C-alpha positions as CSV (number, residue, x, y, z in Angstrom):
1,X,-99.4,-7.8,-65.0
2,X,-102.8,-6.3,-64.2
3,X,-101.7,-5.3,-60.8
4,X,-98.7,-3.3,-62.2
5,X,-100.9,-1.6,-64.7
6,X,-103.4,-0.6,-62.0
7,X,-100.6,0.8,-59.8
8,X,-99.3,2.8,-62.8
9,X,-102.9,4.1,-63.5
10,X,-103.2,5.3,-59.9
11,X,-99.8,7.0,-59.9
12,X,-100.7,8.7,-63.2
13,X,-104.0,9.9,-61.9
14,X,-102.5,11.3,-58.7
15,X,-99.7,13.1,-60.5
16,X,-101.9,14.6,-63.2
17,X,-104.6,15.8,-60.8
18,X,-102.1,17.0,-58.2
19,X,-104.5,15.9,-55.5
20,X,-103.5,14.0,-52.4
21,X,-104.5,10.4,-52.0
22,X,-107.7,9.9,-50.1
23,X,-108.4,6.6,-48.4
24,X,-111.9,5.4,-49.3
25,X,-112.3,3.5,-46.1
26,X,-112.6,-0.2,-45.2
27,X,-116.3,-0.3,-46.0
28,X,-116.1,1.5,-49.3
29,X,-117.0,-1.6,-51.4
30,X,-119.8,-2.6,-49.0
31,X,-121.4,0.9,-49.5
32,X,-121.0,0.7,-53.2
33,X,-122.6,-2.7,-53.3
34,X,-125.5,-1.5,-51.1
35,X,-126.1,1.5,-53.4
36,X,-126.1,-0.8,-56.5
37,X,-128.6,-3.2,-55.0
38,X,-130.9,-0.3,-54.1
39,X,-130.7,1.1,-57.7
40,X,-131.3,-2.3,-59.3
41,X,-134.3,-3.1,-57.0
42,X,-135.9,0.3,-57.6
43,X,-135.5,-0.1,-61.3
44,X,-137.1,-3.5,-61.3
45,X,-140.1,-2.3,-59.2
46,X,-140.6,0.7,-61.5
47,X,-140.5,-1.6,-64.4
48,X,-143.3,-3.5,-62.9
49,X,-145.3,-0.3,-62.5
50,X,-144.6,0.6,-58.9
51,X,-143.7,4.1,-57.7
52,X,-140.8,3.8,-55.3
53,X,-139.7,6.2,-52.6
54,X,-136.4,5.1,-50.9
55,X,-135.8,6.1,-47.3
56,X,-133.1,4.8,-45.1
57,X,-134.5,3.5,-41.8
58,X,-132.6,4.4,-38.6
59,X,-131.1,1.3,-36.9
């Protein structure tokens, strides 16, 4: 039942916004999880009194 509702919500969103569907990519959830971990870690460190500057290091 939940899958059907989700599909209907997607269809409704696409029809009401009149925007084409955009594939988010295979690594979408990995990127979201990474961003969440960074936000949580920064918040914890700031709560402990640290000033945090986040920079992505080149591989």
